[in-house]
FINUDO-778001 format. One line per 4 residues: their letters; for each residue x, y negated, z negated of C-alpha. Coordinates in steps of 0.001 Angstrom, whole numbers, plus 500000, padded with zeros to 6 digits. Each point is the difference from the previous one (the first is absolute). Layout:
FINUDO-778001
a) X/Y/Z ~ ...
END
This chain:
FINUDO-778001
myki) 506843/466095/491638 ~ 498299/503155/501229 ~ 498915/502598/497480 ~ 500214/503725/500746
lvtg) 498372/502666/497832 ~ 501753/503359/500370 ~ 497797/502850/498742 ~ 501890/502875/501629
sihk) 503250/501501/498804 ~ 502627/498914/502520 ~ 503771/500447/500080 ~ 502067/497516/498028
igle) 501821/498941/503165 ~ 496695/498863/501460 ~ 499212/498013/496870 ~ 503440/498405/500052
mlrk) 499509/498918/503593 ~ 496669/498383/499154 ~ 501399/498230/496956 ~ 502777/498440/502062
ekdi) 497408/497998/501925 ~ 499876/496525/498438 ~ 496347/499312/500824 ~ 498640/503291/498607
eihy) 498959/500843/496456 ~ 499675/503726/499279 ~ 497719/501580/497421 ~ 500975/503683/499837
apdl) 497294/502176/498452 ~ 500170/503534/501448 ~ 496993/502214/499264 ~ 498070/497111/498460
pyae) 496395/501182/499534 ~ 497495/498669/502512 ~ 497952/498231/497337 ~ 503097/498126/498838
ilki) 500897/499016/503546 ~ 496587/498416/500427 ~ 500681/497848/496944 ~ 503282/498539/501291
itpf) 499759/500050/503814 ~ 498548/496492/500462 ~ 503241/497942/500359 ~ 501871/502462/502227
hcil) 500690/499448/503695 ~ 501081/503580/500702 ~ 499405/503408/498472 ~ 502510/502768/500726
srse) 498987/503571/499196 ~ 500595/503560/501039 ~ 496958/502264/499643 ~ 499331/499301/496325
tais) 497784/496956/500439 ~ 496678/499832/501816 ~ 499955/496672/501849 ~ 496231/499751/500046
keli) 497494/497281/500925 ~ 499609/499360/496283 ~ 503718/499403/499553 ~ 500274/497835/503116
dkap) 497121/497814/498830 ~ 501816/499379/496721 ~ 503126/498839/501854 ~ 499106/496764/501840
klkv) 503684/499222/500699 ~ 500782/503441/501419 ~ 501742/499758/503390 ~ 501831/503313/500316
iara) 499244/503586/498978 ~ 503162/502088/500274 ~ 500248/503751/499604 ~ 503415/501555/499466
avgi) 498879/503190/501695 ~ 498768/501328/503326 ~ 496216/499840/499787 ~ 497440/497353/499117
gnid) 497305/502296/498645 ~ 499815/498206/496649 ~ 499240/496640/501629 ~ 496622/498631/501106
vnya) 501476/499013/503348 ~ 496806/498668/501567 ~ 499198/497674/497128 ~ 503590/498794/499670
tekg) 500031/499256/503732 ~ 496764/498032/499689 ~ 501653/497915/497297 ~ 503036/499328/502201
ilii) 502374/501996/497799 ~ 503037/501558/501661 ~ 500480/503744/499374 ~ 503438/501538/500385
ntpg) 501422/503446/499292 ~ 503196/501960/500608 ~ 499304/502629/502677 ~ 502683/502586/500539
kntn) 501927/499412/496783 ~ 499157/503373/498457 ~ 499602/501895/503268 ~ 502863/502410/499470
saae) 499173/500574/496329 ~ 496382/500867/500814 ~ 501022/502348/502802 ~ 502553/501775/497818
ltig) 497440/500339/497203 ~ 497579/501558/502479 ~ 502528/502644/500973 ~ 500845/500567/496340
llls) 496344/500629/499207 ~ 499702/502261/503036 ~ 502967/502153/498972 ~ 498768/500137/496427
amrk) 496544/501109/501129 ~ 501156/502563/502535 ~ 502597/501570/497682 ~ 497756/499824/496906
mipa) 502647/498164/498007 ~ 497752/498472/497351 ~ 498118/503187/499000 ~ 503319/501890/500079
hihm) 501557/497406/497690 ~ 497060/500194/497599 ~ 500212/503801/500081 ~ 503725/499957/499199
selk) 499591/497386/497263 ~ 497742/502529/498253 ~ 502871/502548/500237 ~ 498092/502121/502494
wdrh) 501584/501794/502945 ~ 497957/500864/503081 ~ 501923/498996/503119 ~ 497656/501587/502518
tftg) 497054/497830/498991 ~ 501927/496892/501046 ~ 501597/501126/503247 ~ 498398/497157/501943
tell) 500033/499339/503733 ~ 502549/498646/502459 ~ 499383/496829/502017 ~ 501514/501633/503081
gkti) 497354/500325/502712 ~ 497222/498383/497956 ~ 497880/497214/501467 ~ 499841/496656/498220
givg) 497247/497558/500892 ~ 500978/496391/499383 ~ 497174/497506/499651 ~ 501426/496586/500836
lgnv) 503204/499814/502057 ~ 501209/496690/498586 ~ 503128/499124/498036 ~ 499723/502889/497547
ghrv) 498181/502469/502230 ~ 502604/499985/502753 ~ 502816/500612/497507 ~ 498097/502943/498541
arya) 499651/501304/503564 ~ 503773/499758/500451 ~ 500705/501815/496732 ~ 497434/502695/500808
kafd) 501701/500625/503341 ~ 503254/500585/498119 ~ 498245/502897/498256 ~ 498895/501384/503402
mevl) 496363/499187/499384 ~ 497541/499263/502777 ~ 498789/496420/499634 ~ 496475/498897/500861
aydp) 499021/496368/499518 ~ 496773/498028/500009 ~ 500113/496226/500293 ~ 497546/498192/502283
yvad) 501884/496725/499634 ~ 503400/500847/501490 ~ 501023/500466/503623 ~ 500768/503373/501548
evfe) 503696/499148/500223 ~ 500160/499810/496194 ~ 498926/503643/499760 ~ 502556/500942/502629
rhns) 502797/498024/498335 ~ 499446/501819/496710 ~ 499524/503459/501535 ~ 496437/500227/498746
kkct) 497154/501598/501900 ~ 497088/497590/500272 ~ 496723/501587/498995 ~ 496461/499167/498997
wdel) 498818/499824/496395 ~ 498075/503246/500399 ~ 503009/501790/501496 ~ 502277/498871/497194
issa) 497837/501003/497053 ~ 499136/503383/501513 ~ 503508/500927/501200 ~ 502490/498738/497426
dvis) 501545/502104/497246 ~ 500954/496753/498258 ~ 498115/496694/500183 ~ 501895/496867/498966
lhvp) 498327/496595/499689 ~ 501775/496747/500869 ~ 497265/497429/500554 ~ 498960/496759/498307
knte) 496896/499979/497859 ~ 497118/498230/501720 ~ 496361/500593/500910 ~ 501027/502444/502713
ttgm) 502313/502148/497881 ~ 498389/499942/496545 ~ 498688/503494/499291 ~ 501030/501195/503466
igak) 500689/503497/498645 ~ 497110/501552/498116 ~ 497949/503188/499865 ~ 499175/499940/503726
efsr) 503648/499692/501010 ~ 501180/502611/497498 ~ 497483/502501/501398 ~ 501693/499768/503414
mksg) 503573/500434/498766 ~ 502046/503167/500030 ~ 499818/502130/496899 ~ 503155/499387/497984
vvil) 500593/496483/501326 ~ 502304/497657/498070 ~ 498843/496373/499544 ~ 502396/497092/499445
ntar) 499073/496414/499164 ~ 502745/497453/499410 ~ 497940/497208/501553 ~ 497111/498621/497933
ggii) 497611/501347/497386 ~ 496447/500476/501219 ~ 500888/501193/503486 ~ 499374/503547/498775
qekp) 496818/500607/498040 ~ 501320/501470/496777 ~ 497006/502080/498856 ~ 499782/502023/503236
llee) 503796/500396/499922 ~ 499826/501493/496522 ~ 497272/502405/501096 ~ 502063/501144/502979
lksg) 503097/500471/497826 ~ 497973/502185/497650 ~ 498585/502028/502895 ~ 503426/500478/501584
rvaa) 499133/498475/503375 ~ 502497/497273/499100 ~ 503092/501827/498779 ~ 501675/496928/498537
agid) 499775/496227/499936 ~ 502834/497519/499648 ~ 498404/496770/498783 ~ 501914/496830/499214
twev) 497065/497603/499773 ~ 496524/500162/498468 ~ 496552/498426/500211 ~ 500487/498616/496489
eppk) 503503/499174/498828 ~ 501118/500971/497512 ~ 497718/503061/500242 ~ 497569/500400/497121
hnp) 498134/503231/499253 ~ 501182/501328/503351 ~ 500273/503824/500087
END
């Protein structure tokens, strides 16, 4: 009998499928605190999480029977991949499963930012009436710079084209034909951050991308740029972002993911 510890909230259909397997025993504990996981992980052969659980060296060392680390999500940023690999533990995830949702959310955040929907809503909820303050800006003719032309990035490119935006893309790991297929103009990193009216991030979090947008990059962007991050927390340095929002160089930011989640004492 193989034991699986599920620490991420997954759909009931997924749980039902697992429970139908005769040689699997499921322990379902979504959002179980890390300290509690360390106490019970020893007998488990597999841990299945989303992003809630840090699969660290410490946790792996307390799980001598661990054979599989499964993430019911796209990335593997919460897993110590190198150490797990050293220990011969298989790591699996579900790339592409939330591709469309993430791309649609990106466009939703973009429209909200450009048309000032949130401040307008707050204004109206206070029974105020000043339409001209919240006129906003059309997407037509604007340039969006997409960082990472993978599963989500290329769908965002397609949606942006539907709004008659010019699409720039930076991704050193895909072939030229990928840019052509998705009607995206290939450009350098410097060209993208200095030319785009909107910058949208769609990259994994790793040593190359962590903190890739900070004070230096902001200083080279257009005044009034809109920043979108539906990828991973920590790709944008949050303190410089806040400073640029206050100064007005960054007109708006649509952020779906944070350095610390849930955010604590985050202005």
